[in-house]
C-alpha positions, 0 to 999 in steps of 0.5 A: 499499499502507497504512503498516505498522508496522515491528513485527509484535505478538508476540500477532498471527498472522502469516498467509501472506498478512501475511508476503508483504505485510511481506516485500515492505514490509520487505525492503529497508528493515532490510538484514536478509535476504540472500537469499530466495525466495517462502515456501511457503504451506502450510509449518507455520513460514515460517524464515529461517536466519543466512547461516552456516547452510548452505542449499544454496539460497542462498550461505553467505557469513558476510557476508564478501565472501571467502566471497561465492557459496559454495555449502554443503549444507543444514546438518544442523539445516537438513536436520531442519526440510526434513525436516519441512516447514518452509520455510527460504525465505532467509538473513539479514544478520549481523556479518561472520563472526560479529563476529570481523573487528574490536572497533570495528565495529558489531553488524549491519554486513557488507561484503555486508549493510550495517547492519541497523536494528533495526525499533524505531528506527534509533537503537537497535543490534541488536546480536550477530553474529545481528542479522538474524535478530533483526530479521526476527523482529521486523518479521514477515519469518517465522515464526522464525529461526535464529541462532548464539551463541559469546557473546552473539551469540543473545541480545543482538540477541534482547533489543535486538530484544525477541524470544524467543532461546534459546541452547541447551546446546553439543550439544543441535543441531549444528554440521555445515554452518554457517561456524565460530568455535569448536567450543567455545562455538558453538552454533545456536539459535531466535528468534521471537515466542513460546517456543512456536514455539522449542519446536517448531522445536529438537524437530524439529532435536535429534538425534545428528550423527555428524559433531558427536561433542558432539551424543552428548548430545542424547538426555539433554536434554529439553526438555519439564519438566513439573514447573516448566511448571505452577505449582509454586513457583519461585525466580530471583535477579536477578544483582547484581554486587558494585560495580555496584549496579542503576540506576534503570530496572533497579531498576524493572525488578526490582519489575516482575518481582517483582509480575508474576512472583508471579502465576505461582509464580514468587519473585523475589530478588536475589544478589550475584556478582563478576565473572569473567574467562575465557580467551575471547580464547585459545580462540576464537584457536586455535579460530578457526583450527583450525575454519575450515582444517576448514571450508574443507578441506570447502567451499572450491571453489578459487574462494574462500579455502582456509584462514584464512591465506588468508582473513586475507590476502583481508582485508589485500589488501583493508584500503580496503573495511575502514573498521573494520578487522580487528584481531581477525582478525589477532589471533587469528592471534598464537596457536599453533594447536597450542598445548601446554596447548590442551585443559587450557585449555578444560577448566579454563574451561568447568568455572570457569564452570559453577561459578559458576553452580552457586555463585550459584544455590546462593548464591540457592536458586534454579533460575534465574539472571537478568542484566539486563546480559549475562553471558557465564558461560552461554556458557563454560559451554555452557549454556542461557539464553533471551532474554526480552522484557519491554517498552520504555522510555520512549524505545521502545527494548525491555527485556528480560533472560535467563533461565540455567539449568545446563548440560543444564537446556535443558527447565528454561529452556523451562518457566520462559520459558512461565511468564513468558511467560503472566505477561506476557499476564495 
């Protein structure tokens, strides 16, 4: 077999024959596929799912030995895809327990999957916990991949691996049948080599799930916003943090953005913002305990741990197998799972994040915000943002940014992303 390029071009069609060839060639090399079968030739899309998303054909482990072999029925979103003829033919590796094991564990590592390899270069980290999905898309091992995000776990690996990745408004897509971290912030999303694939799959998956009450807002969110898709003037603002000026490479990226996006009638300005601290650790620590206990009660079969206390005990009993420790896991247990004032804390935190987004947009008189570095405002605000792959630097490392709007403005994010995609192709 001839040597294949490790990165599959975004503008090239991934035929069934090319997909099968690349799966055979790269499947083991990048440590990004946890389980798979041969894809279906006639499917409109052939998709991989992150290994914390239930797919009844394969175990759902979240990369953890404690969940090895656990079978979970098709997640709500997977069931929607399958009913529409989409082929979900395997599971991708991920940062173990959605990166909630250790504060020193590298992105893309799990005991079951090993260390995921960025197809742009082994020296480049694949970053957040949906790393296997981003790697698989970049390498052309699927048409698209499902990921999940609590804070950065879709957009970070998407940027690191040079693919498009959308974290929608929390509630657009159901979390049913997905190993949780925090119901306050968790959402599934999609990574692909083009925006239209993301839109097509999200349109299929968008539906109210009676078992996930926040999806009642799903029908209030429109993914097709015509006014922004075409040529009407739009202003977007690049966030510059106070006392943290743009680096030289970022200044060059800003200039490139201004030139390219002007061709599609998007004005790019800058807006100065201040760092904001949120009570993310407290909320996720409480959520993790309660949400994992609910998950285990529903899906544990008696052959695996049955509650979060048992999960922590399992890690402690196998300490020698965890070279990076498990401090994040044990730290979560220090919080009172029934803490008084929890609901007020969540409301105040999410509201505050939405306010800082609104204030920055108003100050810049812009319709969207761009961040060259990861900014957690959209994760905390339960709001939509998109990882945009832009170029590669002199070392061959992918360069990108995030594009975010207000909560429930998923359609605006998508429409602007399509215009940006068009500008990159011109």
